N, CA, C, O and CB atoms as a CASP TS submission, in Angstrom:
PFRMAT TS
TARGET T0000
AUTHOR 0000-0000-0000
METHOD Language model
MODEL 1
PARENT N/A
ATOM      1  N   MET     1       0.494  -1.495  -0.103  1.00  0.00           N
ATOM      2  CA  MET     1       0.331   0.351   0.423  1.00  0.00           C
ATOM      3  C   MET     1       0.843   0.961  -0.320  1.00  0.00           C
ATOM      4  O   MET     1       2.046   0.750  -0.473  1.00  0.00           O
ATOM      5  CB  MET     1       0.948   0.984   1.733  1.00  0.00           C
ATOM      6  N   SER     2       0.186   1.995  -1.129  1.00  0.00           N
ATOM      7  CA  SER     2       1.867   3.361  -1.045  1.00  0.00           C
ATOM      8  C   SER     2       0.763   4.876  -0.366  1.00  0.00           C
ATOM      9  O   SER     2      -0.427   5.016  -0.649  1.00  0.00           O
ATOM     10  CB  SER     2       2.952   4.038  -3.727  1.00  0.00           C
ATOM     11  N   GLN     3       1.397   5.615   0.339  1.00  0.00           N
ATOM     12  CA  GLN     3       0.151   6.712   0.463  1.00  0.00           C
ATOM     13  C   GLN     3       0.912   8.129  -0.523  1.00  0.00           C
ATOM     14  O   GLN     3       2.053   8.266  -0.964  1.00  0.00           O
ATOM     15  CB  GLN     3      -0.235   7.231   2.582  1.00  0.00           C
ATOM     16  N   GLN     4       0.180   8.661  -0.564  1.00  0.00           N
ATOM     17  CA  GLN     4       0.621  10.050  -1.188  1.00  0.00           C
ATOM     18  C   GLN     4       0.380  11.407  -0.543  1.00  0.00           C
ATOM     19  O   GLN     4      -0.539  11.903   0.108  1.00  0.00           O
ATOM     20  CB  GLN     4      -0.014  10.184  -2.433  1.00  0.00           C
ATOM     21  N   THR     5       1.548  11.804  -0.973  1.00  0.00           N
ATOM     22  CA  THR     5       1.393  13.149   0.043  1.00  0.00           C
ATOM     23  C   THR     5       1.063  14.401  -0.933  1.00  0.00           C
ATOM     24  O   THR     5       1.419  14.301  -2.107  1.00  0.00           O
ATOM     25  CB  THR     5       2.990  13.519   1.002  1.00  0.00           C
ATOM     26  N   ALA     6       0.453  15.482  -0.535  1.00  0.00           N
ATOM     27  CA  ALA     6       0.069  16.422  -1.250  1.00  0.00           C
ATOM     28  C   ALA     6       1.354  17.171  -1.386  1.00  0.00           C
ATOM     29  O   ALA     6       1.955  17.216  -0.312  1.00  0.00           O
ATOM     30  CB  ALA     6      -1.081  17.116  -0.712  1.00  0.00           C
ATOM     31  N   VAL     7       1.946  17.757  -2.347  1.00  0.00           N
ATOM     32  CA  VAL     7       2.740  18.957  -2.780  1.00  0.00           C
ATOM     33  C   VAL     7       1.937  20.379  -3.316  1.00  0.00           C
ATOM     34  O   VAL     7       1.292  20.438  -4.363  1.00  0.00           O
ATOM     35  CB  VAL     7       3.642  18.418  -3.955  1.00  0.00           C
ATOM     36  N   TYR     8       2.128  21.487  -2.366  1.00  0.00           N
ATOM     37  CA  TYR     8       1.472  22.630  -2.583  1.00  0.00           C
ATOM     38  C   TYR     8       3.227  23.175  -3.421  1.00  0.00           C
ATOM     39  O   TYR     8       4.346  22.822  -3.049  1.00  0.00           O
ATOM     40  CB  TYR     8       0.640  23.527  -0.876  1.00  0.00           C
ATOM     41  N   GLU     9       2.842  24.179  -4.695  1.00  0.00           N
ATOM     42  CA  GLU     9       4.443  25.004  -4.769  1.00  0.00           C
ATOM     43  C   GLU     9       3.287  26.350  -4.721  1.00  0.00           C
ATOM     44  O   GLU     9       2.223  26.747  -5.196  1.00  0.00           O
ATOM     45  CB  GLU     9       5.897  24.741  -6.648  1.00  0.00           C
ATOM     46  N   VAL    10       4.517  26.731  -3.653  1.00  0.00           N
ATOM     47  CA  VAL    10       3.891  28.535  -2.687  1.00  0.00           C
ATOM     48  C   VAL    10       4.460  29.082  -3.817  1.00  0.00           C
ATOM     49  O   VAL    10       5.423  28.458  -4.262  1.00  0.00           O
ATOM     50  CB  VAL    10       4.724  29.356  -0.729  1.00  0.00           C
ATOM     51  N   GLY    11       4.079  30.214  -4.477  1.00  0.00           N
ATOM     52  CA  GLY    11       4.289  31.297  -5.313  1.00  0.00           C
ATOM     53  C   GLY    11       5.345  32.841  -4.763  1.00  0.00           C
ATOM     54  O   GLY    11       6.078  32.940  -3.779  1.00  0.00           O
ATOM     55  N   ASN    12       5.125  33.556  -5.518  1.00  0.00           N
ATOM     56  CA  ASN    12       5.601  34.285  -4.794  1.00  0.00           C
ATOM     57  C   ASN    12       4.175  34.711  -4.388  1.00  0.00           C
ATOM     58  O   ASN    12       3.764  35.505  -5.233  1.00  0.00           O
ATOM     59  CB  ASN    12       6.649  35.184  -5.326  1.00  0.00           C
ATOM     60  N   ASP    13       3.743  34.606  -3.931  1.00  0.00           N
ATOM     61  CA  ASP    13       2.669  35.191  -3.327  1.00  0.00           C
ATOM     62  C   ASP    13       2.741  36.994  -3.055  1.00  0.00           C
ATOM     63  O   ASP    13       2.197  37.974  -3.563  1.00  0.00           O
ATOM     64  CB  ASP    13       2.562  34.353  -1.977  1.00  0.00           C
ATOM     65  N   GLN    14       3.868  36.717  -1.820  1.00  0.00           N
ATOM     66  CA  GLN    14       4.430  38.416  -0.974  1.00  0.00           C
ATOM     67  C   GLN    14       4.786  39.766  -1.889  1.00  0.00           C
ATOM     68  O   GLN    14       4.847  40.908  -1.435  1.00  0.00           O
ATOM     69  CB  GLN    14       6.128  38.176  -0.090  1.00  0.00           C
ATOM     70  N   VAL    15       5.002  39.386  -3.259  1.00  0.00           N
ATOM     71  CA  VAL    15       6.273  40.005  -3.851  1.00  0.00           C
ATOM     72  C   VAL    15       5.101  40.658  -5.162  1.00  0.00           C
ATOM     73  O   VAL    15       4.502  39.979  -5.996  1.00  0.00           O
ATOM     74  CB  VAL    15       7.876  38.629  -4.384  1.00  0.00           C
ATOM     75  N   PRO    16       5.059  41.875  -5.013  1.00  0.00           N
ATOM     76  CA  PRO    16       4.620  42.595  -6.573  1.00  0.00           C
ATOM     77  C   PRO    16       4.711  42.225  -7.512  1.00  0.00           C
ATOM     78  O   PRO    16       5.626  41.483  -7.870  1.00  0.00           O
ATOM     79  CB  PRO    16       5.051  43.527  -7.008  1.00  0.00           C
ATOM     80  N   GLU    17       3.835  42.603  -8.184  1.00  0.00           N
ATOM     81  CA  GLU    17       3.800  41.652 -10.102  1.00  0.00           C
ATOM     82  C   GLU    17       5.294  41.899 -10.719  1.00  0.00           C
ATOM     83  O   GLU    17       6.039  41.130 -11.327  1.00  0.00           O
ATOM     84  CB  GLU    17       2.354  42.660 -11.682  1.00  0.00           C
ATOM     85  N   VAL    18       5.499  43.722 -10.202  1.00  0.00           N
ATOM     86  CA  VAL    18       6.861  44.289 -11.165  1.00  0.00           C
ATOM     87  C   VAL    18       8.255  43.286 -10.601  1.00  0.00           C
ATOM     88  O   VAL    18       9.167  42.913 -11.339  1.00  0.00           O
ATOM     89  CB  VAL    18       7.256  46.382 -10.762  1.00  0.00           C
ATOM     90  N   TYR    19       8.147  43.013  -9.267  1.00  0.00           N
ATOM     91  CA  TYR    19       9.493  42.489  -9.449  1.00  0.00           C
ATOM     92  C   TYR    19       9.629  41.187  -9.185  1.00  0.00           C
ATOM     93  O   TYR    19      10.728  40.869  -8.730  1.00  0.00           O
ATOM     94  CB  TYR    19      10.403  43.118  -8.715  1.00  0.00           C
ATOM     95  N   ARG    20       8.470  39.938  -9.404  1.00  0.00           N
ATOM     96  CA  ARG    20       9.007  38.482  -9.039  1.00  0.00           C
ATOM     97  C   ARG    20      10.089  38.095  -9.707  1.00  0.00           C
ATOM     98  O   ARG    20      10.745  37.090  -9.431  1.00  0.00           O
ATOM     99  CB  ARG    20       8.077  37.425  -9.268  1.00  0.00           C
ATOM    100  N   ASP    21      10.359  39.006 -10.764  1.00  0.00           N
ATOM    101  CA  ASP    21      11.887  38.745 -11.960  1.00  0.00           C
ATOM    102  C   ASP    21      12.769  38.352 -10.762  1.00  0.00           C
ATOM    103  O   ASP    21      12.861  37.160 -10.471  1.00  0.00           O
ATOM    104  CB  ASP    21      12.735  40.491 -13.072  1.00  0.00           C
ATOM    105  N   PHE    22      13.328  39.155 -10.155  1.00  0.00           N
ATOM    106  CA  PHE    22      13.875  39.605  -9.520  1.00  0.00           C
ATOM    107  C   PHE    22      14.293  39.617  -7.581  1.00  0.00           C
ATOM    108  O   PHE    22      15.377  39.813  -7.030  1.00  0.00           O
ATOM    109  CB  PHE    22      13.455  40.319 -10.102  1.00  0.00           C
ATOM    110  N   PHE    23      12.638  39.261  -6.862  1.00  0.00           N
ATOM    111  CA  PHE    23      12.545  38.444  -5.658  1.00  0.00           C
ATOM    112  C   PHE    23      11.524  37.350  -5.535  1.00  0.00           C
ATOM    113  O   PHE    23      10.433  37.177  -6.079  1.00  0.00           O
ATOM    114  CB  PHE    23      12.336  39.281  -4.614  1.00  0.00           C
ATOM    115  N   ASP    24      12.440  36.444  -4.366  1.00  0.00           N
ATOM    116  CA  ASP    24      11.128  35.618  -4.173  1.00  0.00           C
ATOM    117  C   ASP    24      10.516  36.065  -3.019  1.00  0.00           C
ATOM    118  O   ASP    24      10.701  37.214  -2.618  1.00  0.00           O
ATOM    119  CB  ASP    24      11.319  34.094  -4.051  1.00  0.00           C
ATOM    120  N   ASN    25       9.721  35.180  -2.373  1.00  0.00           N
ATOM    121  CA  ASN    25       8.955  35.832  -1.017  1.00  0.00           C
ATOM    122  C   ASN    25      10.202  35.820   0.200  1.00  0.00           C
ATOM    123  O   ASN    25       9.961  36.600   1.122  1.00  0.00           O
ATOM    124  CB  ASN    25       7.374  34.680  -0.437  1.00  0.00           C
ATOM    125  N   SER    26      11.374  35.116   0.313  1.00  0.00           N
ATOM    126  CA  SER    26      11.919  35.835   1.505  1.00  0.00           C
ATOM    127  C   SER    26      13.275  36.557   0.988  1.00  0.00           C
ATOM    128  O   SER    26      14.217  36.690   1.770  1.00  0.00           O
ATOM    129  CB  SER    26      12.213  34.747   2.801  1.00  0.00           C
ATOM    130  N   ASP    27      13.340  36.950  -0.147  1.00  0.00           N
ATOM    131  CA  ASP    27      14.184  37.840  -0.505  1.00  0.00           C
ATOM    132  C   ASP    27      13.015  39.029  -0.755  1.00  0.00           C
ATOM    133  O   ASP    27      13.581  40.065  -1.104  1.00  0.00           O
ATOM    134  CB  ASP    27      15.175  37.336  -1.763  1.00  0.00           C
ATOM    135  N   TRP    28      11.833  39.156  -0.693  1.00  0.00           N
ATOM    136  CA  TRP    28      11.302  40.191  -0.879  1.00  0.00           C
ATOM    137  C   TRP    28      10.730  40.887   0.808  1.00  0.00           C
ATOM    138  O   TRP    28      10.396  42.042   1.070  1.00  0.00           O
ATOM    139  CB  TRP    28      10.216  39.820  -2.027  1.00  0.00           C
ATOM    140  N   THR    29      10.810  39.357   1.950  1.00  0.00           N
ATOM    141  CA  THR    29      10.364  39.973   2.885  1.00  0.00           C
ATOM    142  C   THR    29      12.419  40.022   3.855  1.00  0.00           C
ATOM    143  O   THR    29      12.432  39.503   4.971  1.00  0.00           O
ATOM    144  CB  THR    29       8.679  38.924   3.642  1.00  0.00           C
ATOM    145  N   LEU    30      13.199  40.349   3.567  1.00  0.00           N
ATOM    146  CA  LEU    30      14.045  40.787   3.744  1.00  0.00           C
ATOM    147  C   LEU    30      14.396  41.854   3.182  1.00  0.00           C
ATOM    148  O   LEU    30      14.985  42.469   4.071  1.00  0.00           O
ATOM    149  CB  LEU    30      14.590  40.145   3.712  1.00  0.00           C
ATOM    150  N   HIS    31      14.411  42.642   1.999  1.00  0.00           N
ATOM    151  CA  HIS    31      14.236  43.294   1.426  1.00  0.00           C
ATOM    152  C   HIS    31      13.505  44.626   1.772  1.00  0.00           C
ATOM    153  O   HIS    31      13.954  45.752   1.561  1.00  0.00           O
ATOM    154  CB  HIS    31      13.956  42.666   0.770  1.00  0.00           C
ATOM    155  N   LYS    32      12.048  44.248   2.460  1.00  0.00           N
ATOM    156  CA  LYS    32      11.405  45.038   3.281  1.00  0.00           C
ATOM    157  C   LYS    32      12.108  45.209   4.252  1.00  0.00           C
ATOM    158  O   LYS    32      12.807  46.221   4.318  1.00  0.00           O
ATOM    159  CB  LYS    32      10.294  44.694   3.610  1.00  0.00           C
ATOM    160  N   PHE    33      12.105  44.508   4.997  1.00  0.00           N
ATOM    161  CA  PHE    33      13.109  44.549   6.049  1.00  0.00           C
ATOM    162  C   PHE    33      14.088  45.620   6.440  1.00  0.00           C
ATOM    163  O   PHE    33      13.927  46.475   7.311  1.00  0.00           O
ATOM    164  CB  PHE    33      13.796  43.620   5.832  1.00  0.00           C
ATOM    165  N   THR    34      14.886  45.481   5.842  1.00  0.00           N
ATOM    166  CA  THR    34      16.290  46.452   4.927  1.00  0.00           C
ATOM    167  C   THR    34      15.708  47.693   4.449  1.00  0.00           C
ATOM    168  O   THR    34      15.941  48.773   4.993  1.00  0.00           O
ATOM    169  CB  THR    34      17.009  45.630   3.320  1.00  0.00           C
ATOM    170  N   VAL    35      15.076  47.576   3.603  1.00  0.00           N
ATOM    171  CA  VAL    35      14.009  49.581   3.741  1.00  0.00           C
ATOM    172  C   VAL    35      13.518  50.237   4.865  1.00  0.00           C
ATOM    173  O   VAL    35      13.748  51.427   5.079  1.00  0.00           O
ATOM    174  CB  VAL    35      12.408  49.707   3.045  1.00  0.00           C
ATOM    175  N   ALA    36      12.646  49.303   5.825  1.00  0.00           N
ATOM    176  CA  ALA    36      12.016  49.371   6.802  1.00  0.00           C
ATOM    177  C   ALA    36      13.111  50.939   7.784  1.00  0.00           C
ATOM    178  O   ALA    36      13.227  52.126   8.087  1.00  0.00           O
ATOM    179  CB  ALA    36      11.919  47.579   7.445  1.00  0.00           C
ATOM    180  N   GLY    37      13.811  48.977   7.836  1.00  0.00           N
ATOM    181  CA  GLY    37      15.289  49.668   9.098  1.00  0.00           C
ATOM    182  C   GLY    37      15.946  51.284   7.909  1.00  0.00           C
ATOM    183  O   GLY    37      16.016  52.404   8.415  1.00  0.00           O
ATOM    184  N   SER    38      16.214  51.117   6.874  1.00  0.00           N
ATOM    185  CA  SER    38      16.700  52.334   6.893  1.00  0.00           C
ATOM    186  C   SER    38      16.382  53.616   6.904  1.00  0.00           C
ATOM    187  O   SER    38      17.162  54.534   7.159  1.00  0.00           O
ATOM    188  CB  SER    38      17.154  52.340   6.309  1.00  0.00           C
ATOM    189  N   TRP    39      14.331  53.790   6.414  1.00  0.00           N
ATOM    190  CA  TRP    39      13.837  54.837   6.850  1.00  0.00           C
ATOM    191  C   TRP    39      13.896  55.345   8.152  1.00  0.00           C
ATOM    192  O   TRP    39      13.797  56.509   8.539  1.00  0.00           O
ATOM    193  CB  TRP    39      12.859  54.767   6.575  1.00  0.00           C
ATOM    194  N   SER    40      14.115  54.039   8.933  1.00  0.00           N
ATOM    195  CA  SER    40      13.555  54.966   9.999  1.00  0.00           C
ATOM    196  C   SER    40      15.141  55.479  10.352  1.00  0.00           C
ATOM    197  O   SER    40      15.224  56.707  10.387  1.00  0.00           O
ATOM    198  CB  SER    40      12.508  54.115  11.438  1.00  0.00           C
ATOM    199  N   PHE    41      16.398  54.764  10.616  1.00  0.00           N
ATOM    200  CA  PHE    41      17.539  55.012  10.742  1.00  0.00           C
ATOM    201  C   PHE    41      17.243  56.440  10.264  1.00  0.00           C
ATOM    202  O   PHE    41      17.180  57.280  11.161  1.00  0.00           O
ATOM    203  CB  PHE    41      18.521  54.086  10.080  1.00  0.00           C
ATOM    204  N   LEU    42      17.042  56.878   8.945  1.00  0.00           N
ATOM    205  CA  LEU    42      17.093  58.780   8.692  1.00  0.00           C
ATOM    206  C   LEU    42      15.904  59.393   9.419  1.00  0.00           C
ATOM    207  O   LEU    42      16.015  60.600   9.633  1.00  0.00           O
ATOM    208  CB  LEU    42      16.868  59.376   6.820  1.00  0.00           C
ATOM    209  N   ILE    43      15.056  58.944   9.742  1.00  0.00           N
ATOM    210  CA  ILE    43      14.016  59.319  10.491  1.00  0.00           C
ATOM    211  C   ILE    43      14.939  59.729  12.190  1.00  0.00           C
ATOM    212  O   ILE    43      14.973  60.865  12.664  1.00  0.00           O
ATOM    213  CB  ILE    43      12.735  57.878  10.449  1.00  0.00           C
ATOM    214  N   VAL    44      15.468  58.733  12.710  1.00  0.00           N
ATOM    215  CA  VAL    44      16.324  58.484  14.292  1.00  0.00           C
ATOM    216  C   VAL    44      17.534  59.850  13.835  1.00  0.00           C
ATOM    217  O   VAL    44      18.023  60.681  14.602  1.00  0.00           O
ATOM    218  CB  VAL    44      17.350  56.261  14.580  1.00  0.00           C
ATOM    219  N   ALA    45      17.776  59.688  12.252  1.00  0.00           N
ATOM    220  CA  ALA    45      19.052  60.557  12.336  1.00  0.00           C
ATOM    221  C   ALA    45      19.110  61.867  12.037  1.00  0.00           C
ATOM    222  O   ALA    45      20.033  62.459  12.598  1.00  0.00           O
ATOM    223  CB  ALA    45      19.960  60.117  11.602  1.00  0.00           C
ATOM    224  N   VAL    46      18.240  62.678  11.148  1.00  0.00           N
ATOM    225  CA  VAL    46      17.440  64.018  11.216  1.00  0.00           C
ATOM    226  C   VAL    46      16.573  64.409  12.541  1.00  0.00           C
ATOM    227  O   VAL    46      16.607  65.600  12.850  1.00  0.00           O
ATOM    228  CB  VAL    46      16.435  63.984  10.045  1.00  0.00           C
ATOM    229  N   VAL    47      16.072  63.841  13.067  1.00  0.00           N
ATOM    230  CA  VAL    47      15.456  64.292  14.901  1.00  0.00           C
ATOM    231  C   VAL    47      16.694  64.602  15.455  1.00  0.00           C
ATOM    232  O   VAL    47      17.035  65.694  15.911  1.00  0.00           O
ATOM    233  CB  VAL    47      14.623  62.859  16.081  1.00  0.00           C
ATOM    234  N   ALA    48      17.571  63.225  15.365  1.00  0.00           N
ATOM    235  CA  ALA    48      19.059  64.008  16.406  1.00  0.00           C
ATOM    236  C   ALA    48      19.262  65.259  15.703  1.00  0.00           C
ATOM    237  O   ALA    48      19.065  66.298  16.333  1.00  0.00           O
ATOM    238  CB  ALA    48      20.872  63.043  16.385  1.00  0.00           C
ATOM    239  N   HIS    49      19.733  65.332  14.143  1.00  0.00           N
ATOM    240  CA  HIS    49      19.956  66.613  13.972  1.00  0.00           C
ATOM    241  C   HIS    49      19.175  68.128  14.249  1.00  0.00           C
ATOM    242  O   HIS    49      19.691  69.244  14.192  1.00  0.00           O
ATOM    243  CB  HIS    49      20.146  66.479  12.945  1.00  0.00           C
ATOM    244  N   ILE    50      18.224  67.887  14.464  1.00  0.00           N
ATOM    245  CA  ILE    50      16.946  69.301  14.642  1.00  0.00           C
ATOM    246  C   ILE    50      17.602  69.051  16.029  1.00  0.00           C
ATOM    247  O   ILE    50      18.284  69.965  16.491  1.00  0.00           O
ATOM    248  CB  ILE    50      14.695  69.139  14.346  1.00  0.00           C
ATOM    249  N   LEU    51      17.441  67.732  16.842  1.00  0.00           N
ATOM    250  CA  LEU    51      17.292  68.840  18.080  1.00  0.00           C
ATOM    251  C   LEU    51      19.152  68.994  18.395  1.00  0.00           C
ATOM    252  O   LEU    51      19.775  69.968  18.819  1.00  0.00           O
ATOM    253  CB  LEU    51      16.110  68.018  19.828  1.00  0.00           C
ATOM    254  N   VAL    52      19.476  68.098  18.130  1.00  0.00           N
ATOM    255  CA  VAL    52      21.234  69.463  18.561  1.00  0.00           C
ATOM    256  C   VAL    52      21.222  70.748  17.547  1.00  0.00           C
ATOM    257  O   VAL    52      20.739  71.845  17.830  1.00  0.00           O
ATOM    258  CB  VAL    52      23.368  68.507  18.029  1.00  0.00           C
ATOM    259  N   TRP    53      21.578  70.549  16.844  1.00  0.00           N
ATOM    260  CA  TRP    53      20.951  72.015  16.057  1.00  0.00           C
ATOM    261  C   TRP    53      20.155  72.740  16.499  1.00  0.00           C
ATOM    262  O   TRP    53      19.969  73.712  15.766  1.00  0.00           O
ATOM    263  CB  TRP    53      20.316  71.930  14.956  1.00  0.00           C
ATOM    264  N   LEU    54      19.191  72.721  17.969  1.00  0.00           N
ATOM    265  CA  LEU    54      17.812  73.782  18.525  1.00  0.00           C
ATOM    266  C   LEU    54      18.989  73.910  19.714  1.00  0.00           C
ATOM    267  O   LEU    54      19.097  74.990  20.294  1.00  0.00           O
ATOM    268  CB  LEU    54      15.698  72.977  19.030  1.00  0.00           C
ATOM    269  N   TRP    55      19.673  73.043  19.987  1.00  0.00           N
ATOM    270  CA  TRP    55      21.137  73.017  21.290  1.00  0.00           C
ATOM    271  C   TRP    55      21.921  73.807  20.900  1.00  0.00           C
ATOM    272  O   TRP    55      21.877  74.961  21.326  1.00  0.00           O
ATOM    273  CB  TRP    55      22.139  71.647  21.555  1.00  0.00           C
ATOM    274  N   ARG    56      22.793  73.438  20.044  1.00  0.00           N
ATOM    275  CA  ARG    56      23.995  74.348  19.596  1.00  0.00           C
ATOM    276  C   ARG    56      23.825  74.254  17.974  1.00  0.00           C
ATOM    277  O   ARG    56      24.201  73.305  17.286  1.00  0.00           O
ATOM    278  CB  ARG    56      25.654  73.736  20.194  1.00  0.00           C
ATOM    279  N   PRO    57      23.159  75.478  17.495  1.00  0.00           N
ATOM    280  CA  PRO    57      23.187  75.559  15.972  1.00  0.00           C
ATOM    281  C   PRO    57      25.155  75.820  15.413  1.00  0.00           C
ATOM    282  O   PRO    57      26.028  76.482  15.975  1.00  0.00           O
ATOM    283  CB  PRO    57      21.932  77.202  15.497  1.00  0.00           C
ATOM    284  N   TRP    58      25.204  75.187  14.450  1.00  0.00           N
ATOM    285  CA  TRP    58      26.829  75.094  13.877  1.00  0.00           C
ATOM    286  C   TRP    58      27.094  75.889  12.668  1.00  0.00           C
ATOM    287  O   TRP    58      28.022  75.759  11.870  1.00  0.00           O
ATOM    288  CB  TRP    58      27.278  73.556  13.438  1.00  0.00           C
ATOM    289  N   ILE    59      25.914  76.918  12.666  1.00  0.00           N
ATOM    290  CA  ILE    59      25.876  77.894  11.728  1.00  0.00           C
ATOM    291  C   ILE    59      25.349  79.018  12.822  1.00  0.00           C
ATOM    292  O   ILE    59      24.492  78.882  13.695  1.00  0.00           O
ATOM    293  CB  ILE    59      24.903  77.528  10.328  1.00  0.00           C
ATOM    294  N   GLY    60      26.258  80.331  12.438  1.00  0.00           N
ATOM    295  CA  GLY    60      25.894  82.017  12.283  1.00  0.00           C
ATOM    296  C   GLY    60      26.333  81.919  13.734  1.00  0.00           C
ATOM    297  O   GLY    60      26.349  82.925  14.443  1.00  0.00           O
TER
END
């Protein structure tokens, strides 16, 4: 008696259609975290610069 196992193929359902040639789901997840981390760093850096400018302006 042989048992059959169902095989499911998972496509790139998380990846937008235009980027499917470049990314699969795991790459897209890593890409999302990288972009979110970059934006977070940029926001923190801008806020830090504004606070330092208010404390001690470096021009003028």
